[in-house]
C-alpha positions in Angstrom: 286.2 42.4 130.8 289.7 42.0 129.5 292.2 45.2 129.5 289.6 47.5 130.7 287.0 46.8 128.2 284.0 44.7 127.1 284.0 43.4 123.3 280.5 43.3 122.3 281.3 41.8 119.2 282.2 42.8 115.3 279.7 45.7 113.7 276.5 43.8 111.9 276.4 46.3 109.2 278.1 49.5 108.3 274.8 51.7 108.3 271.8 52.3 110.4 271.1 51.3 114.1 272.4 48.3 115.8 271.8 46.4 118.9 274.4 44.0 120.8 273.6 41.9 123.7 275.4 42.7 127.2 276.4 39.6 128.8 274.5 38.8 131.9 276.0 39.6 135.1 278.1 42.3 133.5 278.7 45.4 136.0 278.0 48.2 134.2 279.3 50.7 136.6 282.6 49.6 135.6 282.5 51.5 132.5 282.5 54.9 131.7 281.8 55.4 127.7 281.3 53.4 124.8 283.9 53.1 121.9 283.1 51.8 118.1 286.9 50.9 117.1 287.9 49.0 114.0 290.7 46.6 114.6 292.0 45.8 111.1 292.7 49.6 110.5 293.2 50.9 114.2 290.7 53.4 113.6 288.1 54.8 116.4 285.0 55.8 114.9 282.9 56.5 117.6 283.0 57.5 121.1 280.5 58.5 123.7 279.8 58.8 127.4 278.1 55.8 129.1 275.2 56.7 130.9 
């Protein structure tokens, strides 16, 4: 965790479903949402509550 977020990696493709490994030992109770963000364009593509 760095600066209040957990970086899981780059998008694997621009369409379709994708799965990402969450590092072992990560305390998911520390997170309230999921954000898909593009660093090069400084754009948020998606946000949703983490359940």
